[in-house]
C-alpha positions in Angstrom: -6.1 -68.4 66.7 -6.3 -71.7 64.1 -5.7 -74.8 64.6 -2.1 -76.0 64.7 -0.7 -77.4 61.1 2.5 -79.5 60.7 5.0 -80.2 63.3 2.9 -79.9 66.6 5.5 -77.2 68.4 2.0 -75.2 70.1 1.5 -76.8 73.7 -2.2 -75.6 73.3 -2.8 -76.8 70.3 -3.3 -73.5 68.4 -1.3 -71.0 66.2 -1.4 -67.6 66.7 -2.5 -66.0 64.1 -2.4 -62.1 62.8 -5.9 -61.2 60.6 -4.9 -59.0 58.2 -7.9 -56.7 56.0 -7.6 -59.0 53.2 -8.3 -62.2 55.5 -11.3 -63.3 53.7 -9.6 -63.5 50.6 -5.9 -64.1 51.5 -6.2 -66.2 55.4 -5.1 -65.2 58.3 -0.5 -65.0 59.1 0.5 -67.8 61.1 3.0 -67.5 64.0 4.9 -70.1 62.1 4.8 -68.3 59.3 6.1 -65.0 60.9 8.9 -66.9 62.2 10.2 -67.8 59.2 10.0 -65.1 57.5 11.2 -62.9 60.0 12.8 -64.6 63.3 15.2 -67.6 61.5 16.8 -66.3 59.0 18.2 -63.2 61.5 22.5 -63.6 61.7 23.3 -64.9 65.2 23.7 -61.6 67.3 21.6 -59.6 65.4 18.4 -57.6 67.7 14.7 -57.6 66.1 12.1 -55.3 67.5 9.0 -56.5 66.8 5.7 -54.5 68.0 2.6 -55.8 68.2 -0.5 -55.0 69.3 -2.3 -57.7 70.5 -5.5 -58.1 73.1 -4.3 -62.0 74.0 -2.1 -63.7 72.0 1.4 -64.6 74.2 3.7 -64.4 70.9 3.2 -64.3 67.8 6.4 -65.3 66.4 6.7 -68.1 68.1 9.6 -67.4 70.2 10.6 -69.4 73.2 9.7 -67.3 76.1 7.0 -63.7 76.6 7.3 -61.0 78.8 5.0 -60.5 81.0 4.5 -57.5 83.6 4.4 -59.0 87.5 4.8 -57.1 90.7 8.7 -56.0 89.8 8.1 -54.8 86.5 8.4 -57.4 82.9 10.0 -60.6 82.9 10.8 -62.9 80.8 8.7 -66.3 81.3 10.0 -70.0 79.4 7.0 -71.2 77.3 6.4 -74.6 78.6 7.4 -77.3 76.4 8.8 -74.7 73.4 11.3 -76.6 71.5 13.4 -74.5 69.5 14.1 -75.4 65.8 15.4 -73.7 63.2 13.8 -74.4 59.9 15.9 -75.8 57.1 
């Protein structure tokens, strides 16, 4: 994770990131870029399946909810303070 840049849309003040093998040269991939590239362009009604094996990231796509296991299985939880803004 890296300190958030631009609009303060991260409740904890940090962007989640992916660290590619060339991160030393190209840098980390921020959740804001993943959202703008993969989520925002989707037409209404389209579903995106994104599987990510990570240790402790809440959401790598900056989504308004996160799935967390509970005693009844998986449950969607709203991300506190999330503002769903579509990029222009």
